[in-house]
Each structure stands twice: as structure tokens, then as C-alpha cells.
LUMKOL-799013 format. One record per atom (N, C-alpha, C): residue number from 1; x, y, z; atom name. Coordinates in nm, 4 decimals, always signed. Example, Ala and Ser with C-alpha at 12.3 -4.5 7.8 and 13.67 -1.06 7.14 Angstrom:
NODE   num       east      north         up   atome
NODE     1    +1.3190    -0.5690    +0.7800       N
NODE     1    +1.2300    -0.4500    +0.7800      CA
NODE     1    +1.3200    -0.3300    +0.7800       C
NODE     2    +1.2850    -0.2250    +0.7080       N
NODE     2    +1.3670    -0.1060    +0.7140      CA
NODE     2    +1.2900    +0.0030    +0.7870       C
This chain:
NODE   num       east      north         up   atome
NODE     1   +13.3401   -20.1250   -10.1384       N
NODE     1   +13.4634   -20.1150   -10.0624      CA
NODE     1   +13.5038   -20.2563   -10.0250       C
NODE     2   +13.6407   -20.2752   -10.0140       N
NODE     2   +13.6893   -20.4029    -9.9758      CA
NODE     2   +13.7794   -20.3900    -9.8551       C
NODE     3   +13.8047   -20.5020    -9.7834       N
NODE     3   +13.8890   -20.4932    -9.6630      CA
NODE     3   +14.0283   -20.4336    -9.6982       C
NODE     4   +14.0807   -20.3569    -9.6091       N
NODE     4   +14.2061   -20.2890    -9.6317      CA
NODE     4   +14.3228   -20.3864    -9.6516       C
NODE     5   +14.4000   -20.3618    -9.7573       N
NODE     5   +14.5273   -20.4224    -9.7811      CA
NODE     5   +14.6273   -20.3140    -9.7452       C
NODE     6   +14.7006   -20.3348    -9.6339       N
NODE     6   +14.7869   -20.2278    -9.5790      CA
NODE     6   +14.8958   -20.1872    -9.6808       C
NODE     7   +14.9497   -20.2800    -9.7529       N
NODE     7   +15.0572   -20.2430    -9.8482      CA
NODE     7   +15.0026   -20.1604    -9.9592       C
NODE     8   +14.8859   -20.1927   -10.0069       N
NODE     8   +14.8214   -20.1092   -10.1171      CA
NODE     8   +14.7892   -19.9678   -10.0634       C
NODE     9   +14.7308   -19.9580    -9.9445       N
NODE     9   +14.6996   -19.8272    -9.8922      CA
NODE     9   +14.8296   -19.7487    -9.8668       C
NODE    10   +14.9330   -19.8111    -9.8154       N
NODE    10   +15.0581   -19.7388    -9.7905      CA
NODE    10   +15.1128   -19.6809    -9.9185       C
NODE    11   +15.1066   -19.7632   -10.0296       N
NODE    11   +15.1557   -19.7141   -10.1576      CA
NODE    11   +15.0764   -19.5989   -10.2076       C
NODE    12   +14.9443   -19.6006   -10.1791       N
NODE    12   +14.8562   -19.4862   -10.2220      CA
NODE    12   +14.8886   -19.3620   -10.1376       C
NODE    13   +14.9137   -19.3816   -10.0090       N
NODE    13   +14.9501   -19.2696    -9.9249      CA
NODE    13   +15.0835   -19.2026    -9.9718       C
NODE    14   +15.1755   -19.2878   -10.0094       N
NODE    14   +15.3054   -19.2354   -10.0636      CA
NODE    14   +15.2845   -19.1575   -10.1900       C
NODE    15   +15.1945   -19.2091   -10.2767       N
NODE    15   +15.1691   -19.1356   -10.4059      CA
NODE    15   +15.1077   -19.0028   -10.3909       C
NODE    16   +15.0317   -18.9794   -10.2801       N
NODE    16   +14.9657   -18.8506   -10.2566      CA
NODE    16   +15.0415   -18.7519   -10.1717       C
NODE    17   +15.1478   -18.7945   -10.1076       N
NODE    17   +15.2201   -18.7007   -10.0200      CA
NODE    17   +15.2820   -18.5879   -10.0966       C
NODE    18   +15.2927   -18.4729   -10.0262       N
NODE    18   +15.3564   -18.3549   -10.0848      CA
NODE    18   +15.2657   -18.2779   -10.1769       C
NODE    19   +15.1355   -18.3215   -10.1859       N
NODE    19   +15.0472   -18.2478   -10.2773      CA
NODE    19   +14.9404   -18.1769   -10.1908       C
NODE    20   +14.8804   -18.0695   -10.2483       N
NODE    20   +14.7640   -18.0116   -10.1798      CA
NODE    20   +14.6467   -18.1057   -10.2066       C
NODE    21   +14.5804   -18.1449   -10.0975       N
NODE    21   +14.4695   -18.2413   -10.1044      CA
NODE    21   +14.3537   -18.1906   -10.0228       C
NODE    22   +14.2352   -18.2309   -10.0683       N
NODE    22   +14.1157   -18.2056    -9.9933      CA
NODE    22   +14.0974   -18.3178    -9.8968       C
NODE    23   +14.0679   -18.2907    -9.7704       N
NODE    23   +14.0462   -18.3862    -9.6673      CA
NODE    23   +13.8949   -18.3895    -9.6296       C
NODE    24   +13.8463   -18.5155    -9.6250       N
NODE    24   +13.7164   -18.5399    -9.5629      CA
NODE    24   +13.7450   -18.6363    -9.4496       C
NODE    25   +13.7050   -18.5979    -9.3314       N
NODE    25   +13.7285   -18.6777    -9.2132      CA
NODE    25   +13.6042   -18.6703    -9.1255       C
NODE    26   +13.5514   -18.7884    -9.0975       N
NODE    26   +13.4331   -18.7924    -9.0089      CA
NODE    26   +13.4383   -18.9117    -8.9179       C
NODE    27   +13.3779   -18.9027    -8.8006       N
NODE    27   +13.3730   -19.0109    -8.7100      CA
NODE    27   +13.2427   -18.9943    -8.6252       C
NODE    28   +13.1939   -19.1061    -8.5778       N
NODE    28   +13.0786   -19.1079    -8.4969      CA
NODE    28   +13.0821   -19.2245    -8.3976       C
NODE    29   +13.0442   -19.2053    -8.2772       N
NODE    29   +13.0247   -19.3205    -8.1859      CA
NODE    29   +12.8793   -19.3407    -8.1656       C
NODE    30   +12.8019   -19.2883    -8.2548       N
NODE    30   +12.6594   -19.3056    -8.2517      CA
NODE    30   +12.5861   -19.1770    -8.2117       C
NODE    31   +12.6109   -19.0680    -8.2891       N
NODE    31   +12.5485   -18.9415    -8.2559      CA
NODE    31   +12.3953   -18.9543    -8.2466       C
NODE    32   +12.3418   -19.0483    -8.3194       N
NODE    32   +12.1973   -19.0718    -8.3164      CA
NODE    32   +12.1595   -19.1916    -8.2299       C
NODE    33   +12.2544   -19.2533    -8.1675       N
NODE    33   +12.2299   -19.3757    -8.0887      CA
NODE    33   +12.1418   -19.3522    -7.9688       C
NODE    34   +12.1356   -19.2288    -7.9214       N
NODE    34   +12.0511   -19.2067    -7.8002      CA
NODE    34   +11.9054   -19.2233    -7.8283       C
NODE    35   +11.8692   -19.2280    -7.9646       N
NODE    35   +11.7277   -19.2593    -7.9900      CA
NODE    35   +11.6949   -19.4021    -7.9486       C
NODE    36   +11.7914   -19.4940    -7.9460       N
NODE    36   +11.7716   -19.6317    -7.9123      CA
NODE    36   +11.8158   -19.6647    -7.7752       C
NODE    37   +11.9138   -19.5872    -7.7203       N
NODE    37   +11.9686   -19.6161    -7.5915      CA
NODE    37   +12.0149   -19.4881    -7.5287       C
NODE    38   +11.9322   -19.4315    -7.4380       N
NODE    38   +11.9652   -19.3003    -7.3836      CA
NODE    38   +12.0862   -19.2995    -7.2946       C
NODE    39   +12.1464   -19.4121    -7.2570       N
NODE    39   +12.2615   -19.4178    -7.1745      CA
NODE    39   +12.3920   -19.3972    -7.2537       C
NODE    40   +12.3833   -19.4108    -7.3867       N
NODE    40   +12.5020   -19.3946    -7.4718      CA
NODE    40   +12.5349   -19.2494    -7.4892       C
NODE    41   +12.6633   -19.2199    -7.4853       N
NODE    41   +12.7085   -19.0802    -7.5024      CA
NODE    41   +12.7306   -19.0603    -7.6509       C
NODE    42   +12.6562   -18.9709    -7.7070       N
NODE    42   +12.6764   -18.9440    -7.8560      CA
NODE    42   +12.7906   -18.8480    -7.8801       C
NODE    43   +12.8676   -18.8829    -7.9802       N
NODE    43   +12.9781   -18.7912    -8.0196      CA
NODE    43   +13.0041   -18.8132    -8.1709       C
NODE    44   +13.0542   -18.7065    -8.2321       N
NODE    44   +13.0907   -18.7190    -8.3714      CA
NODE    44   +13.1824   -18.6015    -8.4075       C
NODE    45   +13.2499   -18.6198    -8.5221       N
NODE    45   +13.3347   -18.5126    -8.5742      CA
NODE    45   +13.3222   -18.5158    -8.7258       C
NODE    46   +13.3272   -18.3923    -8.7895       N
NODE    46   +13.3108   -18.3860    -8.9299      CA
NODE    46   +13.3975   -18.2740    -8.9860       C
NODE    47   +13.4780   -18.3068    -9.0852       N
NODE    47   +13.5627   -18.2000    -9.1574      CA
NODE    47   +13.5431   -18.2350    -9.3050       C
NODE    48   +13.5180   -18.1387    -9.3873       N
NODE    48   +13.4994   -18.1615    -9.5289      CA
NODE    48   +13.5688   -18.0510    -9.6081       C
NODE    49   +13.6488   -18.0956    -9.7040       N
NODE    49   +13.7158   -18.0031    -9.7967      CA
NODE    49   +13.8145   -17.9057    -9.7311       C
NODE    50   +13.8806   -17.9535    -9.6204       N
NODE    50   +13.9928   -17.8756    -9.5645      CA
NODE    50   +14.1147   -17.9115    -9.6508       C
NODE    51   +14.1924   -17.8197    -9.6908       N
NODE    51   +14.3113   -17.8436    -9.7752      CA
NODE    51   +14.4289   -17.8723    -9.6830       C
NODE    52   +14.4949   -17.9847    -9.7076       N
NODE    52   +14.6091   -18.0246    -9.6319      CA
NODE    52   +14.7226   -18.0691    -9.7292       C
NODE    53   +14.8442   -18.0749    -9.6739       N
NODE    53   +14.9639   -18.1253    -9.7509      CA
NODE    53   +15.0413   -18.2002    -9.6417       C
NODE    54   +15.0598   -18.3259    -9.6615       N
NODE    54   +15.1380   -18.4042    -9.5627      CA
NODE    54   +15.2684   -18.4502    -9.6195       C
NODE    55   +15.3664   -18.4536    -9.5273       N
NODE    55   +15.5041   -18.4978    -9.5626      CA
NODE    55   +15.5294   -18.6413    -9.5396       C
NODE    56   +15.4491   -18.7042    -9.4564       N
NODE    56   +15.4653   -18.8458    -9.4262      CA
NODE    56   +15.3240   -18.9000    -9.3992       C
NODE    57   +15.2860   -19.0111    -9.4573       N
NODE    57   +15.1581   -19.0774    -9.4356      CA
NODE    57   +15.1853   -19.2234    -9.4055       C
NODE    58   +15.1308   -19.2743    -9.2937       N
NODE    58   +15.1590   -19.4135    -9.2546      CA
NODE    58   +15.0321   -19.4859    -9.2111       C
NODE    59   +15.0157   -19.6021    -9.2563       N
NODE    59   +14.9107   -19.6932    -9.2071      CA
NODE    59   +14.9758   -19.7927    -9.1153       C
NODE    60   +14.9125   -19.8183    -9.0056       N
NODE    60   +14.9660   -19.9175    -8.9059      CA
NODE    60   +14.8536   -19.9943    -8.8441       C
NODE    61   +14.8934   -20.1032    -8.7760       N
NODE    61   +14.8002   -20.1843    -8.7112      CA
NODE    61   +14.7771   -20.3168    -8.7901       C
NODE    62   +14.6965   -20.4047    -8.7297       N
NODE    62   +14.6674   -20.5328    -8.7978      CA
NODE    62   +14.5206   -20.5445    -8.8304       C
NODE    63   +14.4444   -20.4368    -8.8140       N
NODE    63   +14.3009   -20.4338    -8.8424      CA
NODE    63   +14.2225   -20.4414    -8.7142       C
NODE    64   +14.1396   -20.3397    -8.6913       N
NODE    64   +14.1277   -20.2180    -8.7682      CA
NODE    64   +14.2576   -20.1440    -8.7700       C
NODE    65   +14.2711   -20.0582    -8.8739       N
NODE    65   +14.3979   -19.9877    -8.8981      CA
NODE    65   +14.3923   -19.8397    -8.8550       C
NODE    66   +14.5113   -19.7789    -8.8422       N
NODE    66   +14.5295   -19.6435    -8.8125      CA
NODE    66   +14.5994   -19.5768    -8.9276       C
NODE    67   +14.5720   -19.4499    -8.9566       N
NODE    67   +14.6438   -19.3742    -9.0537      CA
NODE    67   +14.6813   -19.2434    -8.9876       C
NODE    68   +14.8087   -19.2097    -9.0013       N
NODE    68   +14.8608   -19.0816    -8.9503      CA
NODE    68   +14.9218   -19.0034    -9.0668       C
NODE    69   +14.8865   -18.8750    -9.0709       N
NODE    69   +14.9397   -18.7887    -9.1776      CA
NODE    69   +15.0189   -18.6747    -9.1092       C
NODE    70   +15.1511   -18.6772    -9.1229       N
NODE    70   +15.2321   -18.5752    -9.0578      CA
NODE    70   +15.2518   -18.4578    -9.1533       C
NODE    71   +15.1996   -18.3407    -9.1048       N
NODE    71   +15.2056   -18.2168    -9.1769      CA
NODE    71   +15.3153   -18.1289    -9.1213       C
NODE    72   +15.3516   -18.0204    -9.1855       N
NODE    72   +15.4533   -17.9316    -9.1370      CA
NODE    72   +15.4281   -17.8789    -8.9967       C
NODE    73   +15.2992   -17.8565    -8.9660       N
NODE    73   +15.2643   -17.7988    -8.8321      CA
NODE    73   +15.1602   -17.8833    -8.7556       C
NODE    74   +15.1639   -18.0138    -8.7767       N
NODE    74   +15.0696   -18.0919    -8.6953      CA
NODE    74   +15.0436   -18.2267    -8.7562       C
NODE    75   +14.9392   -18.2910    -8.7096       N
NODE    75   +14.9032   -18.4254    -8.7584      CA
NODE    75   +14.7556   -18.4365    -8.7878       C
NODE    76   +14.7205   -18.5285    -8.8753       N
NODE    76   +14.5803   -18.5776    -8.8878      CA
NODE    76   +14.5954   -18.7255    -8.8589       C
NODE    77   +14.5051   -18.7740    -8.7759       N
NODE    77   +14.5123   -18.9123    -8.7279      CA
NODE    77   +14.3738   -18.9713    -8.7321       C
NODE    78   +14.3650   -19.0938    -8.7765       N
NODE    78   +14.2337   -19.1631    -8.7905      CA
NODE    78   +14.2538   -19.3103    -8.7422       C
NODE    79   +14.1684   -19.3559    -8.6610       N
NODE    79   +14.1763   -19.4942    -8.6137      CA
NODE    79   +14.0464   -19.5697    -8.6367       C
NODE    80   +14.0563   -19.6962    -8.6546       N
NODE    80   +13.9329   -19.7808    -8.6689      CA
NODE    80   +13.8992   -19.8113    -8.8165       C
NODE    81   +13.9931   -19.7923    -8.9067       N
NODE    81   +13.9688   -19.8103    -9.0514      CA
NODE    81   +13.9680   -19.9622    -9.0864       C
NODE    82   +13.8759   -19.9974    -9.1677       N
NODE    82   +13.8590   -20.1429    -9.2051      CA
NODE    82   +13.8564   -20.1706    -9.3529       C
NODE    83   +13.8147   -20.0658    -9.4363       N
NODE    83   +13.7852   -20.0828    -9.5755      CA
NODE    83   +13.8404   -19.9695    -9.6589       C
NODE    84   +13.8640   -19.9953    -9.7886       N
NODE    84   +13.9003   -19.8919    -9.8801      CA
NODE    84   +13.8351   -19.9168   -10.0151       C
NODE    85   +13.8353   -19.8132   -10.0967       N
NODE    85   +13.7749   -19.8234   -10.2328      CA
NODE    85   +13.8893   -19.8476   -10.3283       C
NODE    86   +13.8989   -19.9708   -10.3816       N
NODE    86   +14.0071   -19.9987   -10.4703      CA
NODE    86   +13.9922   -19.9384   -10.6125       C
NODE    87   +13.8717   -19.9039   -10.6554       N
NODE    87   +13.8529   -19.8619   -10.7915      CA
NODE    87   +13.8960   -19.7156   -10.8119       C
NODE    88   +13.9114   -19.6430   -10.6989       N
NODE    88   +13.9565   -19.5013   -10.7074      CA
NODE    88   +14.1045   -19.4978   -10.7373       C
NODE    89   +14.1484   -19.4144   -10.8312       N
NODE    89   +14.2894   -19.4084   -10.8657      CA
NODE    89   +14.3471   -19.2717   -10.8171       C
NODE    90   +14.2767   -19.1663   -10.8273       N
NODE    90   +14.3277   -19.0322   -10.7876      CA
NODE    90   +14.2862   -19.0008   -10.6456       C
NODE    91   +14.1873   -19.0628   -10.5866       N
NODE    91   +14.1469   -19.0365   -10.4497      CA
NODE    91   +14.1752   -19.1557   -10.3634       C
NODE    92   +14.1918   -19.1320   -10.2318       N
NODE    92   +14.2010   -19.2437   -10.1401      CA
NODE    92   +14.0822   -19.2350   -10.0444       C
NODE    93   +13.9987   -19.3356   -10.0532       N
NODE    93   +13.8779   -19.3442    -9.9683      CA
NODE    93   +13.8856   -19.4553    -9.8733       C
NODE    94   +13.8972   -19.4237    -9.7478       N
NODE    94   +13.9056   -19.5246    -9.6370      CA
NODE    94   +13.7875   -19.5069    -9.5456       C
NODE    95   +13.7422   -19.6218    -9.4952       N
NODE    95   +13.6270   -19.6207    -9.3995      CA
NODE    95   +13.6462   -19.7277    -9.2940       C
NODE    96   +13.5856   -19.7051    -9.1800       N
NODE    96   +13.5815   -19.8046    -9.0698      CA
NODE    96   +13.4387   -19.8340    -9.0432       C
NODE    97   +13.4033   -19.9590    -9.0478       N
NODE    97   +13.2676   -20.0048    -9.0178      CA
NODE    97   +13.2609   -20.0799    -8.8846       C
NODE    98   +13.1565   -20.0618    -8.8075       N
NODE    98   +13.1487   -20.1256    -8.6774      CA
NODE    98   +13.0957   -20.2718    -8.7041       C
NODE    99   +13.0726   -20.3412    -8.5928       N
NODE    99   +13.0287   -20.4837    -8.5985      CA
NODE    99   +12.8964   -20.5014    -8.6667       C
NODE   100   +12.8184   -20.3927    -8.6728       N
NODE   100   +12.6867   -20.3980    -8.7400      CA
NODE   100   +12.6966   -20.3558    -8.8850       C
NODE   101   +12.8166   -20.3228    -8.9295       N
NODE   101   +12.8368   -20.2814    -9.0693      CA
NODE   101   +12.8114   -20.1341    -9.0939       C
NODE   102   +12.7859   -20.0612    -8.9877       N
NODE   102   +12.7571   -19.9184    -9.0024      CA
NODE   102   +12.8892   -19.8343    -9.0008       C
NODE   103   +12.8878   -19.7230    -9.0767       N
NODE   103   +13.0046   -19.6400    -9.0820      CA
NODE   103   +13.0347   -19.5804    -8.9450       C
NODE   104   +13.1602   -19.5955    -8.8979       N
NODE   104   +13.2025   -19.5375    -8.7749      CA
NODE   104   +13.3040   -19.4285    -8.7915       C
NODE   105   +13.3835   -19.4377    -8.9048       N
NODE   105   +13.4855   -19.3402    -8.9293      CA
NODE   105   +13.5180   -19.3369    -9.0769       C
NODE   106   +13.5560   -19.2248    -9.1347       N
NODE   106   +13.5929   -19.2109    -9.2763      CA
NODE   106   +13.7129   -19.1199    -9.2825       C
NODE   107   +13.8096   -19.1569    -9.3687       N
NODE   107   +13.9201   -19.0616    -9.4003      CA
NODE   107   +13.9329   -19.0702    -9.5531       C
NODE   108   +13.9191   -18.9543    -9.6154       N
NODE   108   +13.9281   -18.9494    -9.7583      CA
NODE   108   +14.0156   -18.8376    -9.8047       C
NODE   109   +14.0931   -18.8551    -9.9076       N
NODE   109   +14.1843   -18.7598    -9.9587      CA
NODE   109   +14.1698   -18.7486   -10.1055       C
NODE   110   +14.1688   -18.6275   -10.1615       N
NODE   110   +14.1445   -18.6068   -10.3070      CA
NODE   110   +14.2093   -18.4777   -10.3528       C
NODE   111   +14.2599   -18.4746   -10.4777       N
NODE   111   +14.3095   -18.3479   -10.5345      CA
NODE   111   +14.1993   -18.2539   -10.5691       C
NODE   112   +14.0725   -18.3075   -10.5731       N
NODE   112   +13.9573   -18.2162   -10.6002      CA
NODE   112   +13.8602   -18.2248   -10.4854       C
NODE   113   +13.7739   -18.1210   -10.4697       N
NODE   113   +13.6841   -18.1173   -10.3560      CA
NODE   113   +13.5797   -18.2345   -10.3599       C
NODE   114   +13.5357   -18.2638   -10.2414       N
NODE   114   +13.4313   -18.3704   -10.2260      CA
NODE   114   +13.2946   -18.3067   -10.2404       C
């Protein structure tokens, strides 16, 4: 993965809009962090292979970035994104890594299941 280039990611979001896509979305603030620090509040979210179709996709911010996907009846929103996989052509794989380089958030879109 390489650091996000917002123009490239925006173009990829445009190329995928209006299609049925499989969504993978996960985030964690350290669900397992309490093993090292019991005062930390663990939280996480995970969605895999939910089918969505968005009518508008936007990346914003100056890093870390946010992506919002406007659907007919709601939104998917992800914040804290720092990297993307440039070698993927049919899928969009975005990730956010914390200061220790650990995965904090992932947003992935694909025409086929993950």
C-alpha cells in the first residue's frame, strides 16, 4: 500500500459509482488494547460483503482522509484513511494506519465478494 493520492482515489470512486459493489468496512480503536492498558476503551466495527450501490463518492481532507458514499437511502462514511493499494484495478482498497503502523480502519469496494 502507498500513501493516498486524493485525485487518484477520487477517480477510482467515480469509476465505481452506480454499480452493485461488495463493501468491506472495519475499524478498531484497539479492541485488544486492554491486554496492554486496561484503561483504554476497546471498540471496533466490522462489515464484510454487504452489497451497496452509491450515487456519489467523495474523498476529502488533507490526510488522514475521509470517504463518504451517498446511497439512495443513506451514507457510508469512513475517516482516518492514509493508504491505498495502487495495483488493484477493479477493486478499491483503502486503509488507515495509526502512528505505530497498525491498521485502524479499512474501506474496501469490489464487484466480487471479499
